[in-house]
C-alpha positions as CSV (number, residue, x, y, z in Angstrom):
1,X,23.1,5.2,-14.3
2,X,21.2,5.1,-11.2
3,X,18.4,6.8,-12.8
4,X,15.2,4.7,-14.7
5,X,15.1,3.6,-18.0
6,X,12.0,3.3,-20.2
7,X,10.9,0.6,-22.4
8,X,8.2,0.5,-24.7
9,X,6.3,-2.6,-25.8
10,X,3.2,-3.5,-28.1
11,X,3.1,-7.4,-27.6
12,X,5.5,-8.2,-30.3
13,X,8.4,-10.4,-31.0
14,X,11.2,-7.2,-31.1
15,X,9.5,-5.3,-28.3
16,X,9.6,-8.8,-25.5
17,X,13.0,-8.5,-26.9
18,X,13.5,-4.9,-26.4
19,X,11.8,-5.1,-22.4
20,X,14.5,-8.1,-22.1
21,X,17.1,-5.9,-23.0
22,X,15.9,-2.8,-21.0
23,X,15.8,-5.1,-17.8
24,X,19.4,-6.4,-18.2
25,X,20.3,-2.7,-18.4
26,X,19.0,-1.6,-16.1
27,X,20.4,-4.1,-13.3
28,X,23.7,-3.1,-14.8
29,X,22.6,0.7,-14.1
30,X,21.4,0.1,-10.7
31,X,18.6,1.8,-12.7
32,X,14.8,0.7,-12.3
33,X,12.4,0.3,-15.3
34,X,9.6,1.3,-16.3
35,X,7.6,-0.4,-19.0
36,X,4.9,1.6,-21.6
37,X,2.8,0.7,-23.5
38,X,0.5,3.5,-25.2
39,X,-2.9,2.7,-26.5
40,X,-3.5,4.3,-29.7
41,X,-7.0,6.2,-30.6
42,X,-8.9,4.0,-33.0
43,X,-8.9,5.7,-36.4
44,X,-12.2,7.0,-37.0
45,X,-13.5,6.7,-33.2
46,X,-16.9,7.7,-33.3
47,X,-17.4,5.1,-35.9
48,X,-16.4,2.9,-33.2
49,X,-18.5,3.9,-30.2
50,X,-21.4,1.8,-31.2
51,X,-19.2,-1.5,-31.1
52,X,-20.4,-3.0,-27.6
53,X,-17.3,-4.1,-25.1
54,X,-14.3,-2.5,-27.7
55,X,-12.7,0.0,-25.2
56,X,-12.9,-2.6,-22.2
57,X,-11.1,-5.3,-25.0
58,X,-8.6,-3.0,-25.9
59,X,-8.2,-2.0,-22.5
60,X,-7.6,-5.6,-21.8
61,X,-5.5,-6.4,-24.4
62,X,-2.9,-3.5,-23.2
63,X,-3.1,-4.6,-19.6
64,X,-2.0,-8.2,-20.9
65,X,0.8,-7.1,-23.0
66,X,2.3,-5.1,-19.6
67,X,1.9,-8.0,-17.5
68,X,3.5,-10.4,-20.2
69,X,6.5,-7.7,-20.7
70,X,6.7,-7.3,-16.7
71,X,7.0,-11.2,-16.2
72,X,9.7,-11.4,-19.2
73,X,11.5,-8.2,-17.3
74,X,11.8,-9.8,-13.9
75,X,12.7,-13.3,-15.4
76,X,15.9,-11.4,-17.0
77,X,16.7,-8.9,-13.9
78,X,14.7,-10.0,-10.6
79,X,16.5,-7.4,-8.8
80,X,15.4,-4.4,-10.9
81,X,12.1,-2.4,-9.2
82,X,10.2,-2.7,-12.2
83,X,6.6,-0.5,-12.8
84,X,4.1,-0.2,-15.9
85,X,2.1,2.4,-17.0
86,X,-0.6,2.4,-19.8
87,X,-0.7,5.2,-21.7
88,X,-3.1,6.7,-24.4
89,X,-2.2,8.8,-27.3
90,X,-0.1,9.7,-30.3
91,X,3.3,6.4,-29.1
92,X,5.5,9.2,-30.8
93,X,4.2,11.8,-28.2
94,X,3.8,9.7,-25.3
95,X,6.9,7.5,-26.0
96,X,9.0,11.5,-26.2
97,X,6.9,12.2,-22.9
98,X,7.9,9.0,-21.0
99,X,11.4,9.6,-21.7
100,X,12.1,13.0,-21.2
101,X,13.9,12.1,-17.7
102,X,14.9,8.4,-18.6
103,X,18.4,7.6,-18.8
104,X,17.8,5.8,-21.7
105,X,14.6,4.7,-23.9
106,X,14.6,0.9,-25.6
107,X,12.3,0.5,-28.7
108,X,12.0,-3.0,-30.7
109,X,13.0,-1.9,-34.4
110,X,9.3,-3.4,-35.8
111,X,6.0,-3.8,-33.7
112,X,2.1,-4.0,-34.1
113,X,-0.1,-1.7,-34.5
114,X,1.7,2.7,-33.9
115,X,5.1,0.7,-33.6
116,X,4.7,-0.4,-37.2
117,X,7.8,1.4,-38.5
118,X,9.0,3.4,-35.8
119,X,12.3,3.0,-36.4
120,X,12.2,2.3,-40.5
121,X,10.5,5.6,-40.6
122,X,10.6,9.4,-40.7
123,X,8.7,9.2,-37.2
124,X,12.3,8.0,-35.8
125,X,13.8,10.9,-36.4
126,X,11.3,12.8,-34.6
127,X,11.7,10.2,-31.5
128,X,15.6,10.5,-31.9
129,X,16.0,14.0,-32.1
130,X,13.7,15.1,-29.3
131,X,14.6,12.5,-26.8
132,X,17.4,14.0,-24.5
133,X,18.6,10.5,-23.8
134,X,20.2,7.5,-25.6
135,X,17.4,5.3,-27.5
136,X,18.4,1.8,-28.2
137,X,17.0,-0.3,-31.0
138,X,16.5,-4.0,-30.3
139,X,15.3,-6.3,-33.5
140,X,15.5,-9.4,-31.7
141,X,16.3,-11.6,-28.7
142,X,20.1,-11.6,-28.2
143,X,21.6,-15.3,-28.9
144,X,24.3,-14.8,-27.4
145,X,27.3,-12.4,-25.2
146,X,30.4,-11.5,-27.1
147,X,31.4,-9.4,-24.8
148,X,32.0,-6.5,-27.6
149,X,30.6,-2.9,-28.0
150,X,30.9,-1.4,-31.3
151,X,31.1,2.3,-31.6
152,X,31.4,4.9,-34.7
153,X,33.9,7.2,-34.3
154,X,35.3,9.8,-36.9
155,X,36.8,12.6,-34.6
156,X,34.4,14.9,-34.9
157,X,32.9,17.1,-31.7
158,X,29.5,15.6,-32.3
159,X,31.2,11.5,-31.9
160,X,32.1,12.3,-28.6
161,X,28.8,11.9,-27.1
162,X,28.2,8.9,-28.6
163,X,32.0,7.6,-27.4
164,X,31.3,8.7,-23.6
165,X,27.7,6.1,-23.6
166,X,30.1,4.0,-25.7
167,X,33.1,3.7,-23.1
168,X,30.5,3.7,-20.0
169,X,28.3,0.6,-21.4
170,X,31.4,-1.3,-22.0
171,X,32.6,-0.3,-18.5
172,X,29.4,-1.4,-17.2
173,X,29.5,-4.7,-18.9
174,X,33.4,-5.6,-18.6
175,X,33.7,-5.6,-22.3
176,X,35.9,-5.0,-25.0
177,X,35.3,-1.7,-26.9
178,X,35.8,-1.9,-31.1
179,X,36.2,1.8,-31.8
180,X,35.5,2.0,-35.9
181,X,36.6,4.5,-38.1
182,X,35.5,4.5,-41.5
183,X,36.3,7.1,-44.5
184,X,35.1,6.5,-47.9
185,X,37.1,6.8,-50.7
186,X,36.1,9.8,-52.9
187,X,35.8,8.4,-56.7
188,X,37.4,10.8,-59.1
189,X,35.5,8.6,-61.9
190,X,37.4,8.1,-65.0
191,X,40.8,9.3,-63.3
192,X,40.5,7.7,-59.7
193,X,42.9,4.7,-60.5
194,X,45.9,7.5,-60.9
195,X,44.6,9.0,-57.6
196,X,44.8,5.7,-55.3
197,X,48.0,6.1,-53.4
198,X,47.6,9.8,-52.8
199,X,43.8,8.8,-51.2
200,X,45.0,6.5,-49.3
201,X,47.8,8.8,-48.2
202,X,45.1,11.1,-46.8
203,X,43.1,8.2,-45.8
204,X,46.2,7.0,-43.7
205,X,47.0,10.4,-42.1
206,X,43.6,10.9,-41.2
207,X,43.2,7.3,-40.0
208,X,46.4,8.3,-37.6
209,X,44.5,11.6,-36.5
210,X,41.4,9.6,-35.0
211,X,43.9,6.8,-32.7
212,X,45.8,10.2,-31.6
213,X,42.3,11.7,-30.6
214,X,41.4,8.6,-28.5
215,X,44.5,8.7,-26.0
216,X,42.9,10.6,-23.8
217,X,40.0,8.4,-24.2
218,X,42.2,5.3,-23.0
219,X,44.2,7.5,-20.5
220,X,40.4,7.8,-18.3
221,X,39.2,4.6,-18.8
222,X,42.3,2.1,-18.6
223,X,39.9,-0.6,-17.5
224,X,38.4,-0.7,-21.0
225,X,40.0,-2.8,-23.3
226,X,39.9,-0.6,-27.1
227,X,40.7,-1.9,-29.9
228,X,40.8,0.6,-33.2
229,X,39.7,-0.4,-36.8
230,X,40.1,1.8,-39.5
231,X,37.8,1.2,-42.7
232,X,38.3,2.5,-46.0
233,X,34.8,2.2,-47.4
234,X,31.3,3.0,-46.2
235,X,30.6,3.7,-42.2
236,X,26.8,1.8,-42.8
237,X,29.1,-1.2,-44.2
238,X,31.6,-1.3,-41.6
239,X,29.1,-1.0,-38.5
240,X,27.2,-3.9,-39.9
241,X,30.0,-6.0,-40.2
242,X,31.2,-5.4,-36.7
243,X,28.0,-5.9,-35.4
244,X,28.2,-9.4,-36.2
245,X,30.1,-9.9,-33.2
246,X,28.6,-7.1,-31.2
247,X,26.9,-7.0,-27.8
248,X,25.7,-3.3,-29.5
249,X,26.7,-1.0,-31.6
250,X,26.6,3.1,-30.8
251,X,25.9,5.7,-33.3
252,X,26.1,9.5,-32.8
253,X,23.2,11.5,-33.8
254,X,23.7,14.8,-35.7
255,X,21.7,17.1,-33.4
256,X,18.8,19.4,-33.9
257,X,18.8,21.7,-36.7
258,X,18.0,25.3,-36.3
259,X,14.0,24.7,-36.6
260,X,14.2,21.9,-34.2
261,X,14.1,18.5,-36.8
262,X,16.0,16.0,-36.0
263,X,19.0,14.8,-37.8
264,X,19.9,11.2,-37.5
265,X,22.0,11.0,-40.3
266,X,22.3,8.4,-43.3
267,X,24.9,6.1,-41.3
268,X,22.6,6.3,-38.3
269,X,19.3,5.4,-40.6
270,X,21.0,3.2,-42.7
271,X,22.8,0.9,-39.3
272,X,19.3,0.6,-38.1
273,X,18.2,-1.6,-41.3
274,X,21.3,-3.7,-41.2
275,X,22.5,-4.1,-38.2
276,X,23.3,-7.8,-36.5
277,X,22.2,-6.2,-32.7
278,X,20.8,-4.0,-30.8
279,X,21.9,0.0,-31.6
280,X,22.0,2.7,-29.5
281,X,21.6,6.2,-31.2
282,X,23.2,9.0,-28.9
283,X,21.9,12.5,-29.0
284,X,25.2,15.0,-29.5
285,X,23.0,17.7,-27.7
286,X,24.1,20.2,-30.9
287,X,22.8,21.7,-33.0
288,X,23.5,21.7,-36.9
289,X,24.4,25.0,-38.4
């Protein structure tokens, strides 16, 4: 890695967890850490101009948020070079600016002020689609380490970016890698029962193809212990279940459409709601057609 990681903080519990996660990630990757707090313009700014001391109070709050996050980061990774930055403007736009040359952007799943709903709403799609590096979403402080990274892989070319990131993370953490392939059986109601054997055969055949596609990845990363799990069911549910005993779940986004719009996909979006550990969303860099 050996670059820098950016983490957005706002004083909330998930943001503090994100700062701690980012510090540990920077230590593993021999990277520097930049902690950013975005000071948003007040709604109806004109109406607040006559409130004495308000601007100074907001400035002081932001500085306090950064100082607390820096303290937590240094406690987790004292060897990491840490810098802080207090910026003003729209949260999404400023985070995109700060992360444009970063190895990854780390944020909390929920926050206060401008970060509220950042991941669970449509705003997150703009961030995920327009930040070049991976975005890691942290919900709460880590309670234990499982030594396992989970990645969703469907055999498609756009999933390869997630696989690259997942293998690298597993290597940096000396963790095992669980590759989850999920295929949801179509329902031919009311005749589904008659097709069960046929559909099961399709699932087994497809799972075997995906397993074969992993062979060169195993050969390229002999130091990473790889476990494969093929699930006949929805990918969101399969990955959420796997996240119960994982330190990180990795999913790919669907890149950018022809108009520059971001496509996180239902699996990634659903997983951000349901995962029991941090989630890394990795953009493929390939456009949808």
